[in-house]
N, C-alpha and C positions, 0 to 999 in steps of 0.2 A: 390391764388395758385402759381402765378409766383414769388411773393415776398418771399413766404416760401421756394421755390426751390432755389432762389438766396441766401437767408440767410444760407441754408444748405450747398451750395457749398462754400460760404465764410468761414464758420466754418471749413469745411474739408480742405480748402487750408491753413487756419491759423494753424490748428493742425499739418500740415506737418512740421512746423518750430518751433512751441512752443506749449506747452500744455496750454489749456484754464483753468484758475483757477476759480472754482465756489465758489463765496463768499456767505456764509451763516453762521448761528450761530453755526454750527457744525464744521466749519473750524478750525483746531487746530492752536494754536499760536506757530508755529514752522517755521524754515527757509524753503522757497519754491524754493530753487535754481534749482531743477530739473524741475520746471514748467515754467522756463523763458528761453529766448534765448538771445544771445549776439553777438556783432560785434566789431572787433578790428580795431580802427582807428589809423593806424601806425603813420601817420603824424599829427594827432590831428587837422585836418583842416575841417572836414566834417560839414555841417550844418544839422539841424534837417530835412529839406525837403529832402536832399540827403540821409540821413539815412533811412527815412521812405520809400523812393523809393527802397532802397536796401532791406528793409524788405519785400516789395511786391514781389521782384524778388527772394526771398528765399535765400538771402546771409547770413542771421543770422544763428548762430550755436546753437544747443541745449546744455544745461548744463547737466552734469552728476553727480553733487554733490549738496547737500543741501545748503552748503555755498560755493559760487564761490570763487576760489583762483586764481587770475591773476598774482601772483608773483610780482617781482620788475621790473617794466617796465615804460618807458617814454611815452608809447602810451596812447591814450584815449580809454575808453571802453564804448560802448553803450549797454544798457540792455533794452530789450523789455518785458513788462509784459502785457499779455492779460487776461482779466477776465470778468466774468458775475456776476453782483450783483443781487442775487435772494432775497434780503431783501429790506425792505423799509428804512433801516437805512443807514447812511453814512458809507462808507468803507474807511479804511486808509492803506497806504503803509508805512511800517516801515523799515528804513535802520538802523539796530541795531548795528551800529559802529560809532564812533565819530571822527576818526583820518584821514578821507579823506579830502584833502585840497580843492578840487574843485568838487562841485556836481551841476549839472543842471538837473532839473526835468521838463519834457515837457508833457502837456496834451492839448487835443483839446477843443476849446470853442464851443459854440452852432453854430457858423458860420463855423466850420470845420478847423479853423486856429489853429496853435500851440501857446500856451502861456508858458513862461519859468519862473521858480522859481530858483534863484541861491542861494546856501548856501555852507557850508563847514567849516572845522575846522579853517581856516584862514580868512573866509569871515565875514563881519559884520553881526550883527543879522538881521534876516529877519522876519517881522511880519506875513508873509503869511504862515508860518509853525511853528510847535513846534520843537524846537531844544534844547535838554538838553544833556544827554549822548547818545542820538540817534537822528534820524531825522524822523519826522512823517509827511507825506504828505497826504492831503485830496484828495481822488480820485474823479474824476468827477461823478456827479449824472447821473443815467440812469434808464430806465425802469427796474423794478425788476424781469422781467421774461425772456427777450429775447435779449436785446441789448448787443453786444460784445464791450468792451471798450479796447483801447490800450493806454498805457502810455510808455514814454521812459525816461531813465536816462543816463546822460553822466558823467562818473567818471574819475578823473585824480588825481594821487598822486605821491609823490616822495618816497613812502614807499611801503611795501608789501600791495597789494590791496586785502582785504578780504571783501566779500559782503554778509552779512547775511540779506536776505529780508524776510519780513513777511507781510501778509495781514490779516486784522481783522476788524470786526465791532466794535463799541465803547465798547460794553459789554466785548467781548473777549479781546480787547486791554487793558482795565483796569485790567482784571484778569491776563493777561500775564505779564504786567509791574510790578504788585504787586508781582507775583511769582518770577520774576528775582530780584527785590529789596530785597526780603526776603533772598535769597541765598547770595547776595552780602553784605547785612548788617551783616551777620554772620562773614564772614572773615574780613570785615572792623572793626568790633568790636574786633575780636581777635587780629588783627594787632595793633590796638590802645592800647589795654590792655598790650600786650607784650612790646610795645615801652615804655610806662610809667613805667612799672615794672622794666625793665632793666636800664632805666635812674635812677630810685630810688636806685637800687642796686649799680650802678656805683658811685653815690654820697656818699653812705655809705662805700663802700669797696675801692674806688679809684683804681679799677682794670681796666686797659685799654681795656681788652677783652670785658667788658660790654659796654664800649663806642663805640668800633668798631661795636659791635652787634647792638646797638641802631641806629647808622647811617645806617647800613645795612637794618634794618627793616624800618626806615623812608624813605629811598630811594626807596625800593621796594614798599612801600605804595604809594608814589607819582607816580611811574611809572605804577603800576598795576591799581590803583584806579583812579587817576586823568587823566592819559593818555590812558591806554589800555581800561578801562571801561568808560572813558569820564566824570568823576565827576568834572573835572576842572571848569565846568561852574558855580559851586557854588562859586568859588573864583574870579569871574569877567572875563570880556572879555580879558583884558590885560594878565592875567595869562594863560588863555586858549590858546591865540596866542603864548605865550612864550613856554609853554610846548609842543605844537604841532609843534613848529619850532625846538626846541632842546630837543626832548624826550630822546635821548640816553645820554644826559648829566647826567640825574638822574640814568639811568640804569648803566652807567659807574661808577658813584660815589658809587652806591650800590655794584657793583662788586668789586671795589677796597677795600671798607670797609669789604666785605665778605672775600676777600683774606687776608687782614691784621688781621681780627678776627681769621681765620683759623691758620695763622702763630703763633699768640699769644696763642690761645687755645691749639694747639698741641705742643707748646714749641719747634718749629722747629730749632731755633738757637742753642739749646743745644742737642736735640735728633737727629736731621737730618740736620747738618750744610751745607751739600752739596746741599740742596734744595734751598739755598739762591738765586742762579742764576735763577732758574725756577720761584721763586716768583717774582723776579724783572722783568723778561721777561713778565709775565702775567700782572703785574701792569702797566708796560710800554705800553703794547698793549692796555689796556683799557684807559690809559691817552691819547694815540694817537687817539683813537676813539672819546674821548670827545672833543679833539681839532678839529678833522675833523668835528664833529657835529657843533661846534661853528662857523666854517668857512662856514657852509651852505651846506655841502655835505651829506645831510641826506640819499640820495639814496645809496651812497657808504657805509655809516655807517650801513645801514640796512643789507647789505650782510655781512659786517665784524662782526656785532654783532651776527649773527646766528652761525658763526664759533667759535667766542670767547666764547659765552655762553656755548656751548657744551664742548669745549676744557677745559675751566677753571673748569667747574664742575667735569669733569673726572679726571683732574690732581690733584686737591686738595682732591678729594675723595681717590685717590690712595695714596697720601701722608698720609692721615689718616689711611689707611690700614697698611702701612709700619710702622708707629709709634706705632700702636696697637700691631703689632707682635714683636716690640722691647720691649714690656712690659708696655706701657703707657695705663693703663686700662680705664681712662676717655674717651679715643677716641672711645669706643664702641658705645655710643649713637651718637657721631658725625658721625661715618661711616653709621649707619642706617639712620640718618637724611639726610645726603648729598646724600644717594642713591635715595631718593625721588626727589632731585633736578636734579640729573643726568638723571633719567628716564623721568622726566617731560621735561627737556631741550631737550634731544635727540628726544623725541616724538614730541614736538612742532616744532623743527627745521626740522625734516623729513616731518611733515605735511605741513609746510610752503613751503617746497621744492617739494611738490606734490608726495613724495614717498608714503605717506599715504594720504587717502582722509580726508580733513579737515572737520569735522562734527560738529553738534550742541554740542555734548559732549565735543569736544576739545575746543570749544569757551567758554563754560560756566564754565567748571570744570578744565581747565588748571591751574588757580591760586591756586587750592586746594593742588597741590603738594608742592608749596612753603609754604602754611600754615602748613601742616603736618611737613615739614622740620623745620620750626621755633619752633613749639611746642616741637619736639624732641630735638632740640638744647638747648632749655630752660632746659630740663631735664639734658642734658649733662653739662650745666653750673652749675646747682645745685650740681651735683656729684663732679665737679671740685672744687666748693666753699667749699664743705665739706673736700676734701683732702687738700686744701690750709689752711683751719682753723687748721686741725690736725698738718700739717707741721709747721705752725707758733707757735703752742703751744709747740711743741718739741724744736724748736729753742729758744723760750723764756725760757723754762724750763732749757735748757743747760746754757743759760746766767745767770740765777739766781743761778745755782750751782757754776759757776765760781766766781760770786760775793760773795757767802757765803765763799768760800775758801779764797778769798782775805781778807774778814773781819776777818777770823781766823788768817791769817798770819800777817796782818797789824793792830794790835790792836790800834795803836795811831790814826788811821783815822776812828775809829769805828762809830762815830756819823755821819760823812759826808757820809760814805758808806751806813749806814742805811737809810738815807734820799733818796739816789739814788735808793736803792732797792724798797723802798716804792713807790716812784714816778713811777718807771717803772712797778711795779706790778699793780698800778692803771690804767696805760695806757693799759697794757695787758688785764686786765679785761674789760675795756671799749671797746677795739677793739673786743674781743671775743663776748661780749654781742651784739655789733652792727652786727657782722656777723651772729650770731645765730638768731637775729630778722629778718634780711634780708632773711635768708633761711626759717624761719618759715612763713614769709609773702608770699614767693614764693610758698611753699607747699600748703598753704591755698588757694591762688588764683587759682592755677592750679587744685586743687582738686575740687573747685567750677566749673571751666570750664569743667573738665572731666565729672562730674556727672550731671550737669544741662544743658549743651549744646550738649554733644555728642549724647545722646539718641534721642532728637528731630531731630538733624541734620542727624543722621543715618536713621531715619524714612523717612525724606524728600528725601534722596538719593535713598532709596529703592523704594519710590513712583516713582521717575523719571526713575529708571531702569526698573520697571515694565511697565511704560508707553512707554519707548523706545522700549521694546520688544512686544508692542501691546497686552499685557496681560490684559489690563484694558479697559473697555468701558468708554464712556464719563461720564455716570452717576456715575460710580464707582470712576472715577477721581474726580468728583465734591464732591462726598460723602467723600472721603478721605481727600480732601483739607479742607472741612468744619470741619471734625473731627480734623484736624491738626491746626485749627485756634487758639485753646487754647495754643498749644505748641508754635506757633509763637508769640502770645502775651506774653507768659512766657519768651521766649528768649529775646524779646525786653525789658521787664521790668528788667530781670536779667542783661542784658548788661548795662542798665542805672545805676542800683545799683552798679555794679562792677566798672564802670568808675568813678562814684562819690566817691566810697570807695577808689579806687587807688589814686585819686587826693587828698583826705583828708589825706592819708598816706604820700603823698609828700608835704603836707601843702600848696597845690596850689589852694585851694578854697577861693575866696574872697567873703565876704558877702556885697552885694550892696543893702541896704534897699530902698524901695520906697513906695508910698501910693497906696493901692489897696483895693478892696472890697472882703472880704471872702465869702460873699453871692454869688457874681457873679462867683468866682472861684469854689465854691462848686457845684453850679448848672451846670456849664459846665462839671465838672468831673462826676456828676451823669448821664449826658446824655451819656458820653463815656462808662460808666459801665452798661448801661441799658441792653445790650444783655446778659451779665453774670448774672445780677439780674433776668431777665426773665427766663433764663435757669434753675436756681435753685428755681424758684417760690418764690422769696423773696419779701416781702413788705418793703417799705422804708418810713421814715418819717423825714422831715427836719423842725426843730423848730428853728425859729430865733426871739429872743427877743431884740437883739441889732444889728443894721445894720451899726454902725459907722466903718469907714475905719481903717485898721491897717497899721503899718509902719514896714515893714520887706522885706526880699529878696523874690521876687515873685517866682523865679525858685525853690528856696530851699523849700519854703512852698508848692508849687505845688507838689513837690516830696513827701513831708511829707503826704499831703492829699491823694495822689495816693496810697501810701503804706498802710495807715490806712484803706482806703475804700476797697482796694484790700484784706487786711487781714480779714476785717469784712465779706466780701462776701465769702472768702475761708473757714472760720471757722464757718459760720452760717449754721445750718442744713437746709435741704430742707424745704421750706415753712416757714422759720423763718422770723424775723422782725428786721430790722436795723434802729436805730434812730440816727440822727445827730442833735446836739443842739448847738446853738451859743448864748452866753450871756456874759455879761461883767459888770465891775465896772468903776470907774472913769479913771483908768489908763490902764487896760488890757482887752483884749477880750479873752474869754475862748471857746474852741471848744471841744465838747464831741463826740466821736464815740462809740456807744453802740451796742452790738450784743450778742445774746445767743451763747453758745458753747456746743458742744456735749462732754460728758465725764467729767473727773475731771479737774478743772481749777487750774493751779499753778500760782498764782499772783506773788510769789517771783521770779519765773523764768522769767516772763515778765519784772520785774523791774531790773533784773541783767544787768549791763552795758556791760559785756564781752560776752553776749549770742550771739553765732554765729552758733549754730547748726540748720540745716534745719528742717522744720516741714511740716506736711501734712494737707490739708484741709479735709472737710467732703466729697468731691468728689475726694479725692486722689490728690488734687492739691499740687505740691511741691514748696517750697520756698527755698531761698539760705541762709536765716538767717541773711542777711545784712540789710534788710529793717528797722527793728525797731531800730537798732543801728544808721543808718543814720538819721532816724527821730529824735532820741534823740539828736544827735550831731547838726543837723541843727536848731532845736528849741532853743537849748542853744546858738548857734551862733547869734540868733535873739533875745536874752535877754528874752527868755521864758523858760518854764519848762514842761516836759512831764512826766505824772504819770499814773500808771495803778491801777485800783481798781476793786472790785467785788460788784455787786449790784443785788440781787435776781436772781442768776444763770446767770447773764450777765457780760461780761467783758466791762469795760469802760476805754477807753484811752483818757485822757484829756490833752490838752496842751494850753499854754497861749501865747499871742503875745501882744506887746505894741500897744496901740491905737495911731492913727495919731493925732498930735496936731499942730496947726498953728505955723509957725516959726521953726519947728523942722529941724535939719540938721543931716547928718550922724555922725558927731562927737558928737553931743549932745545925740545921742541914745546909745553911748557906755557906 
């Protein structure tokens, strides 16, 4: 009875300073800033024992925001997290940000003493925790029914300190991380596709605006993805330290490229020459910020960047408005696109300045304003490209008229002038064809993005919006996430196909053949597709009569098999049967993917090389129309051939690959 009363009094005293977090399987994977308390160590000299004593005396402050925002300060900040683990599973504390330089995590041992785990963006790798684009600490084990646990964190940084904290058991942790990665993979894929497309157009058109725009996209990609969301760990420890030491170098480079792009796109030198000094002032300010960052004054750069980001966005948006009202119609898309940047920049700056409460929505979806801006700017670039093409045609036509008059007036030079006209006409046609192909590629690519990525993405945003408004129960959220799994798989497969297609258009794909087993590759892929196969109640059969290894590019053949198996599942009726057969002769291995189809089968359409129209499966699964073309291209790059045929109401897609032979080299396979 006495021990129970003591525990009750202890819980009541703890609740006076911080809310106790109850850890169970129903705890949502969201920031729990309002449930923790903090203390500001102005001189950054306190020890953990001194801080724990201050916590007992009630000197810690309650947080009033889900994501703690301590601003730009040289002080150290101590955070206390109190929790009750009511499960038998291990619990984890997640610090869902990667840009904090110094992080110390304190937890009590069984003897009551504190043990410390040190990490941070500039700290060496620590095997005691999981550090990727966030930091995951294992919380101390405790009785799952009644023991209150306290842990402390000491945070110090030379930048704005945002602290999104989450607690979850292992099952919830995996679900939350996967959900975040799905959202981030969408805008990572869009940024990558936009970068390669604009580099491709720049190479074809030699228009400097596309070059500036490509540098702008690449710099924003490095800043938002590698620094802001912490994916620099994929590129090694040295790069992670570099980008966390000089983050505003990339933001400054992107801003300078964005201003140069705006000046070139809006043709400010001609339409608004008085803006030259403003453009130079903005570029000079960003260059000064970059130099300041290289000198190590990251804290000062942080404050300067907030002002420059909002100011630059508003100024170049206003320049676009002025140019549009002067009659430059291509500026319309530019004005709409840059409005997203202005709103996002002002919102983020005011949130970081604590004018608005920095929330989970701000943290996850702030990059989306820049994504919409980039997509709309691409439409503006396409409109501008069309106008430039028409203008060049008029100029060339006028030149040809003058040349014809000269031919009429100077009959003695008839032969020489005819050759000049013929040569320039060929150059003109070649240039027009190149520009038309670039514009066609742009329209096709963004049509695919608009139709196949917008709908699942909108559904996902709607789901999060309903969840934020507490309109969904946990079971409903789970059900909707399970129903959205097919959309996520479709987005992933679509992005893979789009990126490979874009690279093939740039002639940037190299075939690197190696020896591998088709049997192992096929068995691994069949395990991946088992959930879809079971969902449609499909039976499968793998017949292997020849297990000899092949000599081809493993990644390319993996993509071929994924697309063929995916199409077979998509077009096979419920309860159907799919057969995979591997057989061969002395030199080649043949792989057949056979499945029944519902409705009339058009073999000629499958065999057509230029087929890019999307199609629907038996359960209304949508494709982008690129898969079969990629399969055909990659098989041919590996000295094989892909054919389509019809056998007893089934479609058979058969491709061949050269077998591996002793002494074979990459050159001998060509």
